[in-house]
N, C-alpha and C positions, 0 to 999 in steps of 0.2 A: 430713330435715334433720339436719345435724350438730349435736350438743349435747354437754354435759359433765355428768357425774354424780359426786357425792361418794359414795364407797363405802368400806367397810372391807375391806382386803385381808387375807385369812386363808389362809396357805399359798399354794396355787395358785388360789384362788378369790376371788371378790368377793361381798360380802354387803351388803344394804341396811343403813342405819344404825339404823332403828327398826322400822318395820312391814314385814312381808314383802309380797310380791306374791302374791296368792292363797295365803296361809298358808305361804310359803316365802321365807326371807331370802336364800338363795343365788341368785345371778344366773348363769344358764347363758350360755355364749358361743355366738355364731352362731345364735341362736334369737330370733324375735320373741316378746316377752312382752307380753300384754295387761294393762292396769291393771284392777284391781277397782274398778268405779265405784260409789261410795256417798257419801252425805252425811256429812261429817266436820267436826270443829272442830280448830283448832290446839291444842297442848298448853296454851297460855295461856288457853284458853276463849274465843278470839276469834270471828271471823265463821265461819259455816258455809260450806262450799264442797264441790263435787263433787271427790272424790279423783282422783288421777292419780299418775304416776310423776314424782317431783321431779327436775328437771334445770335446766341453765343454758344460755343461748344462747352465752355467752362464757366462756372459761377464767378470765379475770380476775374475773368475778362469782363464779364457784365458789370461787376462791382467797380472795376477800374474805369470803364466807359461811362458809368453813371455819374462819375465825378465831374464830367463835362457840362452837365445841365445846371443852369442857373436856378431854375425853379424846381426844387426837389420835392415839393409838396405832393404827397400821395405816391411818389415813385417807389416801386418795389420790383424785385426780381422774382419771377415765377419759373417753375420747372414746366417744361412742355415736351411734347413729342413732335418731331418734324420729319418730313420726307423731302428728298430731292434738294440737298443743300449744295451750295458752292460759295467760295469766298467772295466778298464784295470787292470790286476792283479797286476802290479808293481806300479800303481799310481791311486787310486780310484777317483781322481779329473778328470782324463781323461776318456772320454767315447769312446768306439769303436762302430762305427755304421756299419750296414750291407749295408746301402744305404744313399746317400746324394744328395740333390738338392740345387743348389745355384741360388736363384732368380736373375733375371737381374735388 
């Protein structure tokens, strides 16, 4: 499935915004990356949910969500391919994916 992800562009690479995927914030290109599945809570201490890679089904949803960030330096929205998605319990606009691939 095609999806969109908000990332931080640093030089020629993309990085996750907060938590890394399997302890790495840098997102490699042309490689399927599997999410680390564990029980987590939102930063606000909300509902628990099974973690996944945050993405959006539509570019417009990602653009609206990006307005929430105070530090917008380097933020960009990229197209990606995802597998195994489900809505995030605390925000149904956000999808959690089991796997992601960012084309070069």
